N, C-alpha and C positions, 0 to 999 in steps of 0.2 A: 504494500500500500504506500503510495506517494502522497505525502501531505503538502498542501500549499504552504508558502512561507509564513503566512499569518498563523496557521495552525501550529507550525513548528515553534514559532515564537511563544504562542500561548501555552503549549505543552511544556516546553523547556522552561519558560518563565515560572510556571506553577511548580514544577519539580524543584527549581532553584529556590523558590520561596520556602518550601518545606525543608530543603537541605540546609539553608542558612539559619532558619529560625530554630531548628531542632539541634543544632550543633554549635556554630559560632556564637550565637546569641544566648545559648543555654546557661553558661556560667553566671551571667549577670543576675539571673533569678535564682538559680539553684545552688550556687557556690556556698552560700552561708548555711542553709539547712544540710547540705551534703557534708560540709566540714564538721558541723556540730554532731551529726550522727556518727561520723567516722572517728571523731575525737582528734581532729587535726586542725591547725590554723587554716583560715580561709586562704592565706597565701599558698598553702600546700595544694589546694585545688587548682589555683591559677597556675602554679608551677607545672602540674600535670597537663593542664590545657596547653601551656606553652610547649610542652613536649609533643603534644599532638600536632601542633603547627610545624614543628621541626621536621616531622616525617616528610613533608613536601620538599625539603631541601634535597633529599636523596631520590625521591620518586618523581618529582615534577618533570625534569627533562625526559625521563623514560616514558612517562605518560603522554607528554606532548608529542614525542616521536611516534608513539603507537597510534595516536589519533591522526597524525599526518598521513600515515600509511593505510590505516584501516577504518578511519572514522570514529565518531564518539559514542555511537549507540551502545556498543558492548561495555565500555568502561563506565559510562554513566549508569547503565543498568546494574552493573556489578556494584557500583557505589551504594545503591539503595540497599542491597543485601548486607554490605559491610556496615553501613550506618545502623541498620536494624540489629545486627549482631553486637556492635559496640555499645549501643544504647541499652540493649537488654543486659549485657554484662555489667554495665555501669549501675543499672538498677539492682542487680544481684550482689554488688560489691559489699562485703562485710569488713574489709580491711583496706588500708591505703594502697597496698601493692596491687590488688585487683582493680581498684579505681584507676590507678596509673595505666595498667594494661588496657583497660576499657578505653581510656582516652587515646592511647596510641592506635588502637584499632579504628576509632573514629577519625583519627588523623589520616589514616590511609584513605578512608572514604572522602574526607575533605579534599585530599590531593587530587583524586580522580573524579570527583563529583560536583565541585563548585565552579565558580566563574571561569577559572583558567581553562578547565576542561571544556566547559560549555562554549567559551569563546573560540577555542581551537576547533571544536566540532563545527561551529558556524562558519569559520574561515575555510575549513575543508569542504564544506557544502557549497558556500556561495562565493568564495574567493574574495576579490577586492570589493565586492558588493555587499560584504557582510556587516558594514557599519550600522545600517538601519536595523538589522536583526539583533545585533549586539545591544543596541540601545533599547530595542523592544523587550528583551528578556530582563534587562535591568530595570525597566519601568515597572514590570510586574513584581519582580523580586525585591524592589525597593520597599515594599510593604512588609518584608519579613519580620523586622523588629516590631513594627506596629501591630501585626497580627499575633506574632508568637510570644512576645513578652507577656501580654495579658493572658494568653492561653496557658503558658507555662506557670504563671503566678496562680491562676485559677486551679490548674491541675494540682499544684503543690499544696494549695489550701484544702482541696477536697480529698486527694488520695496520697499526699506526701510526695517528696522528691523522687522516690523510687517508682511510684505509680506514674509520675509524669514521664520518666524515662521509658517505661514500658509502653505508655500511650504513644510516644513519638516513634518508638521502634515499630509498633503496629502500623502507624501511618506510613512509614517508608515501605512496608510490605504491601499495604492495601492501596496506597495512592502513588507514592514515588516510583516504585518499580513498574507498574503498568504504564505510567506516563512516559518514563524513559524508554520503555520498549516500543512506544509508538513512533519514535524518531525514525526517519528514513533509513532503511538498511544500506542504501548506496552511498552514504556519506564517505567521502574520501576516494570514490571511484569515478573514473571518467564517465560522462553521460552516454547512454545508449544512442547511437546515431539513428537518424531517420533512414527509411529504406532507400537503398541505392547510394548512400553516402559512405565514404570511408570513415572508420571509427577515429575519434580524436585520440591522439597519443596520450598515454598516461603521463602525468607529471613526473619529472625525474625524482629519484629518491632523495629525501631530505638529508642534507649534510649538516654537520655541526657548523653553525655560522661563526664568523670571526668575532672575537671580542674586541671591538674597536672603541673609539672615543664616544661615539653615539650610544653604543650599548652600555658603556660604563656610566654615562650621564643619566641615561634612561633608567638603568638599574638603581642608581642612587636615588633618583626622584621617586620611583615606586617604593623603595624602602622607606623613605621619609613619610610618604602618604600612608602606607599600611602599618607603620608603627603607630601613628596617631589614630587611624581607623580602628585597629585592634584594641588600643588602650581605651578609647572612648566607648567602643562597642561592648566591651566586657565590664565597664565600670560606670557607665553613665548614670543609672539610677542612684547608685551610692554617691557618686560625685555631686549630683544635684542635692542630695540630702546633706552632704557636707557643706554645701553652699547655703543651707538654711531652709530648704524646701521640706515639707512633710513627706512621708513615704508615698502617700497617694498622689500628691502634687508632683513628686519626682518622677513617678512612673508615667503620669499623664504627660508631663513635659518631654520625657525621654521618648514616648511613643510618637511625638511629632517629628522625630528624625526621619521616619519612613516616608510620610507625606512630603517632607522637605526634599528628600532624595528624589522622589518622583517628580516634584516640581522642577528641580534642577535638571533632571533628565529630559523632561518635556521641553524646557528651554533649549537644551542642547539639540534635541530632535527637531525643534521648530526653527529657531533662529541661528543657533551656533553651528548647525550641521553644514551650513554653506561655507563655513570657515575651516581652515586646517585645524585638526584636533589640538595642535600646540597652543593655539590662541585661547581656546575654551579652557584648556588645562591650566594655563597661566592665570586666567581670571579666577577659576575655581580655587586655586591654591591660596588665595587671600581670604577665603571665607572662614576657615578655622581660626587663624590668628585674630581676625576681627571679633568672632564669637567669643574666643577666650578672653579678650580684653573686656568685653561686656560683662561676662560672668564674674571675672575677678573684681571689677570695679563696682558692680551692682549687687552681687550676691544672688539670693533667691529670686528677686524681681527680674533678674536677667536670664533666668533658666530657659524660658520659652525662646527668647532671642538667640541664645546660644544653640539650642537644639535646631532651630530653623537654619541658622547660618552654617553650622557644622554639617547638618544633613544635606543642605543644598550643594555645598562644596563637595562633600563625599559622593553625592550622587553623580555629579559630572565626572569626578576623578575615577570612579569605578568604570565608567564607559571608556575613559582615556586609557585605562589598563588594557583594554581590548583593541581600541582604535589607533592609538599612537604607534605601536609596533607595525600594525597593518599599513598605516599611511607612510611610515618611514622606510619600511623594508619590503612591503608587498606580501602576498599570501604564501609564496613558496617557502616551505620550512617554518611556517608560522608556529606550529605547535612546539617544535624543538626550541625555537628562539624564545617563546613564552616561558618554557620550562627553565631556560638559562636565566632569563630576566627575573624570574621569580625566586631564584636562589637567595640573593641579598634581601629581597622583599620578605621571604618567609623567615629568614633569620631575624629581621627586624620585627616582623609580626609576631613571631614566637616569643621574643623577649618582652614585648610590650605589656601583656597582661600582668606578668609578675613584677616588672620594673615599675610600671605605673602604680601598682598597688603599694609598693614601697614609697614612691614619691608622694602618693596621697596620704599615707600614714605620717610622712615627715612634714609636708608642706600644705596639705589640704588642697583647696581649689587653686592655690598659687602654683601647683604643679602644672597647670595649663600654660604657664609662661614658658615652660620647657618645650611642650608640644608645639606652641606657637612659633618658637625659635626654630624648631626642626622643620616646620612647614615653610618658613621663609628660606631656609637653606635649600629645600627642594625646589622652590620657585627660582632661586638663583641658578640651579642646575638647568632648569627648563629654559631660562633666558640665554643659556649658552648653546642651545639647540636651535636649528633653523629648519624650515620645511624641506629644504633641499639638502639636509645634512647627510642623508643616506639615500642611495639609489635602490629601488625595488630589485630583488634578486629572483 
């Protein structure tokens, strides 16, 4: 069965919403009850989560190369099974070692089942025309925190954190797996020619791309972005409470990140799509530093503004993670290049939940001054790049 592009975007976007909401955004709600039940500090849960993110450093390039040659349907479907297994084991964990093992399994699923794999699958399917599809799935999955934070909180209140893990595991089997199996089987293969026409040649096998100046600058930029994204994504409700917001107000303000991400992506899809992705990424890089300044200066009254600014910027920058390599290097070898670019990104992303927890314990909301500075350093790297910095390969 061949799905039209709009259906592929809807299917993959829905699966991505589930994937992000039940894994990456899970510790923000469940870390404290999980730590209390297991008798460990909250920082211990975030350290295990950081370990899950580190898995992608080793597996990311391999997964990207496989998607280049065989398409993304198989790996994305496999990720649903791995997510279910990891979440079920997490719910069964009675000691910290089992909890760590569960997070490492979830980390494998995150490597082959979240945005990098989805973007690579779309590039394999649509080539240089994948920018619109990449934006489309991020528009849908931008609601992951908005939907899943309240759902996780409600599940934890009704059936405990273990029951919440079991519920998300079931969702991957009953919803995520069937959705990923709907993806076109022919991703990554040359199209079947019309009758009487010679078949189109298959693309040459992906080779390891050179690590040049453009790759280094882009890798540094992505690392700065995803350090901040991981730090805020795993700590935002607690951060807003430290700023003076009540628990209910903090969750309500944090839930605005999702709509703000979608608003930023709609702006990128409508107005900014006519521009090179470098320009929209540069503008979006200013959003988090501005939001951080507002929250530091105003405290709790600035919580909504911070969530909106951070979310809008993160929404556009998530698209940039998929579109910048495509625009600068072209579709050939996209998956391998994405895997290499994500090595520094995953190292920064993996360290962020644990390091930012320490920074919050030491500095409170003033820790945002550090993430704001990191964001400005990433902007400086982008300013050294130009639309013609690299030729498509």
